C-alpha positions in Angstrom: -15.9 8.8 -25.7 -16.7 10.8 -22.6 -14.3 10.5 -19.6 -15.3 11.9 -16.1 -12.8 12.7 -13.3 -14.1 12.5 -9.7 -11.4 12.5 -6.8 -11.5 13.8 -3.3 -8.6 15.7 -2.0 -7.1 16.0 -5.5 -6.5 19.1 -7.6 -8.5 18.2 -10.7 -6.8 20.7 -13.2 -3.7 18.7 -13.8 -5.3 15.5 -14.3 -7.8 16.8 -16.6 -5.2 18.4 -18.7 -3.3 15.3 -18.6 -6.2 13.0 -19.6 -7.1 15.4 -22.3 -3.5 15.3 -23.9 -3.6 11.5 -23.6 -7.0 11.1 -25.1 -7.4 14.0 -27.8 -10.7 13.9 -29.3 -12.5 12.6 -26.3 -14.6 14.6 -23.9 -12.8 15.0 -20.5 -14.7 16.6 -17.7 -14.9 17.2 -14.1 -17.9 15.3 -12.4 -20.4 17.5 -10.8 -24.0 16.4 -9.7 -26.1 16.1 -12.9 -22.9 15.3 -15.2 -24.2 13.4 -18.1 -23.6 9.6 -18.3 -19.8 9.0 -19.0 -18.1 5.8 -20.7 -15.2 5.7 -18.2 -14.3 7.4 -15.0 -11.1 8.1 -13.2 -11.5 8.3 -9.6 -10.1 8.4 -6.1 -12.5 8.0 -3.2 -15.7 9.2 -4.8 -19.0 9.9 -3.1 -21.7 7.3 -3.5 -23.8 9.8 -5.5 -21.4 9.7 -8.2 -21.7 6.0 -8.7 -25.5 6.4 -8.4 -25.6 9.0 -11.3 -23.2 6.9 -13.4 -24.6 3.4 -13.7 -23.7 2.8 -17.2 -19.9 3.1 -16.9 -17.8 0.6 -18.7 -14.9 1.1 -16.6 -13.6 2.9 -13.5 -10.1 3.5 -13.0 -8.6 4.0 -9.6 -5.7 6.2 -9.3 -4.3 4.9 -6.1 -2.9 1.3 -5.2 -5.9 0.1 -2.9 -9.4 -0.2 -3.9 -10.7 -0.7 -0.5 -12.6 2.5 -0.2 -14.5 1.8 -3.4 -15.4 -1.7 -2.2 -17.3 -0.2 0.7 -19.6 1.7 -1.9 -22.5 0.3 -4.1 -20.8 -0.1 -7.5 -22.6 -0.4 -10.8 -23.0 -4.3 -11.3 -21.4 -4.6 -14.9 -18.8 -2.0 -14.5 -15.1 -2.9 -14.6 -13.2 -1.7 -11.7 -9.4 -1.4 -12.8 -6.5 -0.6 -10.6 -3.2 1.1 -11.6 -0.6 -1.6 -12.1 2.2 0.7 -10.6 2.0 4.3 -11.5 5.4 4.9 -10.3 4.8 3.7 -6.7 6.7 0.6 -6.7 10.3 2.3 -6.8 8.9 4.6 -4.1 7.7 1.9 -1.9 11.0 0.0 -2.1 13.1 3.2 -1.4 10.8 3.8 1.8 10.7 0.1 3.0 14.5 -0.2 2.5 15.2 3.2 4.4 12.9 2.1 7.3 14.6 -1.3 7.6 18.2 0.1 7.4 17.4 2.9 9.8 16.4 0.1 12.5 19.1 -2.4 11.7 21.8 0.3 11.8 20.3 2.0 14.7 20.4 5.2 13.3 17.6 6.5 15.4 20.0 5.8 18.4 22.7 7.9 16.7 20.3 10.7 16.2 19.6 10.8 20.0 23.2 10.6 20.7 23.9 13.5 18.3 21.3 15.7 20.0 23.2 15.1 23.2 26.6 15.8 21.8 27.6 12.2 22.4 30.1 10.5 20.1 28.9 6.8 20.2 29.6 3.3 19.1 27.2 0.4 18.4 28.4 -3.1 17.6 27.4 -3.8 13.9 24.4 -6.1 13.5 24.4 -9.2 11.2 21.8 -9.1 8.2 21.2 -12.8 8.7 19.9 -12.0 12.0 17.2 -9.9 10.5 15.1 -12.0 8.2 12.5 -9.7 6.4 8.9 -11.1 5.8 7.0 -9.3 3.3 3.1 -9.9 3.3 1.7 -9.2 -0.1 3.4 -10.1 -3.2 1.6 -8.2 -5.9 3.5 -5.6 -8.1 4.6 -3.5 -5.0 5.4 -6.3 -2.9 7.7 -8.0 -5.4 9.5 -4.9 -6.1 10.0 -4.4 -2.4 11.2 -7.9 -1.9 13.7 -7.7 -4.8 15.1 -4.3 -3.2 15.5 -6.0 0.3 17.2 -8.9 -1.3 19.8 -6.5 -3.0 21.2 -5.4 0.5 21.5 -9.1 1.3 18.7 -9.6 4.1 17.1 -12.8 4.0 13.6 -12.4 2.5 10.5 -14.3 2.5 7.1 -13.6 1.3 3.5 -14.5 2.0 0.5 -14.2 -0.2 -2.9 -15.6 -0.5 -1.9 -17.9 -3.7 1.4 -19.4 -4.4 4.0 -17.3 -5.9 7.5 -17.8 -7.0 10.1 -14.9 -6.9 13.9 -15.3 -7.4 15.7 -14.9 -4.1 12.6 -14.8 -2.1 11.4 -17.8 0.0 7.8 -17.9 -0.6 4.9 -19.0 1.7 1.0 -19.0 1.0 -2.5 -19.5 2.3 -3.4 -19.9 5.8 -1.3 -23.1 6.2 2.0 -21.1 5.3 1.1 -18.0 7.5 2.5 -19.3 10.9 5.8 -20.5 9.5 6.2 -17.4 7.6 5.9 -15.3 10.9 8.0 -17.4 12.7 10.7 -17.2 10.2 10.6 -13.2 10.3 12.0 -10.8 12.5 11.1 -7.6 10.5 7.4 -7.8 9.1 6.4 -5.5 6.1 2.7 -5.4 5.4 1.8 -4.5 1.5 -1.5 -6.4 1.6 -4.7 -5.1 0.1 -7.3 -4.3 2.6 -10.1 -6.9 2.5 -12.4 -8.4 5.1 -10.0 -11.4 5.1 -6.9 -9.0 6.0 -8.6 -6.4 8.3 -6.7 -6.7 11.6 -4.2 -9.2 10.4 -1.5 -7.7 12.5 -2.8 -8.3 15.9 -1.5 -9.8 19.1 -1.7 -13.4 18.0 0.2 -12.7 14.7 2.6 -10.3 15.8 3.6 -12.5 18.8 4.8 -15.1 16.3 7.5 -12.8 15.2 11.0 -13.5 16.3 11.9 -11.7 19.5 13.0 -8.1 18.7 10.7 -7.9 15.9 10.1 -4.8 13.8 6.9 -3.7 12.0 6.6 -1.6 8.7 3.3 -0.9 7.7 2.8 1.0 4.1 -0.4 -0.8 3.1 -3.6 0.3 5.1 -4.2 1.4 8.8 -6.9 -1.3 9.1 -4.4 -4.1 8.8 -3.0 -3.3 12.2 -4.7 -3.6 15.7 -3.2 -0.5 17.3 -3.4 -1.5 21.1 -2.1 -5.0 20.4 1.1 -3.2 18.7 1.5 -1.0 21.5 1.2 -3.8 24.2 3.9 -5.9 22.4 6.1 -2.7 22.2 5.9 -2.2 25.8 6.5 -5.9 26.8 9.7 -5.8 24.8 8.6 -8.6 22.2 8.8 -5.9 19.5 11.4 -3.4 19.1 9.7 -1.0 17.2 7.6 0.0 14.1 7.6 2.4 11.2 4.0 3.3 10.3 3.0 5.3 7.4 -0.8 4.4 7.3 -3.5 4.6 10.0 -7.0 3.7 10.7 -8.0 7.6 10.9 -6.1 10.0 8.6 -4.7 12.4 9.4 -3.7 10.7 12.6 -5.4 12.5 15.7 -3.2 14.7 17.7 -4.2 12.5 20.8 -3.3 9.2 19.4 -0.5 7.4 21.3 1.4 6.6 18.3 2.6 10.2 18.0 4.3 9.9 21.5 5.4 6.3 21.5 9.4 6.2 21.7 9.4 3.1 19.6 7.2 4.2 16.9 8.1 6.3 13.6 5.0 8.0 12.0 4.9 9.3 8.6 1.9 10.8 6.9 0.9 8.3 4.3 3.8 9.4 2.1 5.6 5.9 1.3 4.4 6.2 -2.3 2.3 8.7 -4.4 0.9 8.2 -7.8 2.8 9.6 -10.5 0.3 11.5 -12.7 1.9 11.1 -16.1 2.6 7.3 -15.9 -0.9 6.7 -14.6 -2.5 8.7 -17.2 -0.7 7.0 -19.9 -1.7 3.7 -18.4 -5.3 4.5 -18.1 -5.4 5.7 -21.7 -3.7 2.6 -22.9 -6.3 0.5 -21.1 -9.4 2.5 -22.2 -8.3 1.9 -25.8 -7.6 -1.8 -25.1 -11.1 -2.1 -23.6 -12.8 -0.3 -26.6 -10.9 -2.9 -28.8 -12.4 -5.9 -26.6 -9.0 -6.8 -25.5 -8.2 -7.8 -21.9 -6.3 -5.5 -19.5 -4.4 -5.9 -16.4 -5.5 -4.8 -13.0 -9.3 -5.7 -13.3 -10.3 -6.1 -9.8 -12.0 -9.5 -8.5 -14.8 -8.1 -6.4 -15.1 -11.3 -4.4 -11.7 -11.1 -3.4 -11.6 -7.2 -3.1 -8.4 -6.9 -5.2 
């Protein structure tokens, strides 16, 4: 078999070496214009030219959690698009969200400000039941985050496009359940895939439905959030703050108001990174399964966009 690697902003050497070790006897090469037709591709944000030159691919493996960038391109009609199931990202995402949640509820930013002023301060402990956490998106990552948050004994609910059942999580689904889900949440965590249906889903209308003093944690995609609506609700006092790891333009432009807003914490799209070794092992297993004609997990439904 011939496997080609094409990933922007990613050092190819370690990936090529790992793929070669996991798929001995197969041809592993870095894509360049004119590279011969491959059987499978491992990609991250490839150019359209790559897809145009590889119309016969049996499968494309995306090494990130989201496939929204790929869905904007012209994909070969018969090629399977396959997501990484986890790639070591779920536990990282759970760590990040729990850190942001606890930092807000325990008012650790306030203690840090006091420390900078040499001030020894006391804040009345807040009750977990007063901070119900709503998690939008209950895939592999969302379920892992929900379980981690529940471990700290916060009330947890989730919302997804289709019905889910998760122990310890009150699950809502579909448009009919969305309003109830928002009204029952004070902390909102976004882990949705970015599709035409979820673009701008965190807007003035939806965020206004959160309980007063709401807090937003976005670790999915910047396109889920309407920036100016978030700022307006923070300035009005309806929302208490936000922890944002993803943005419509990355890197976040220096002039963007998120950098300077006192109620917003910015991190550089670092909530979870693909673990190369685990991802390559998974890709190798799936390639072998596809060659045997067996089904694999993570095949993207192009109509739904995930």
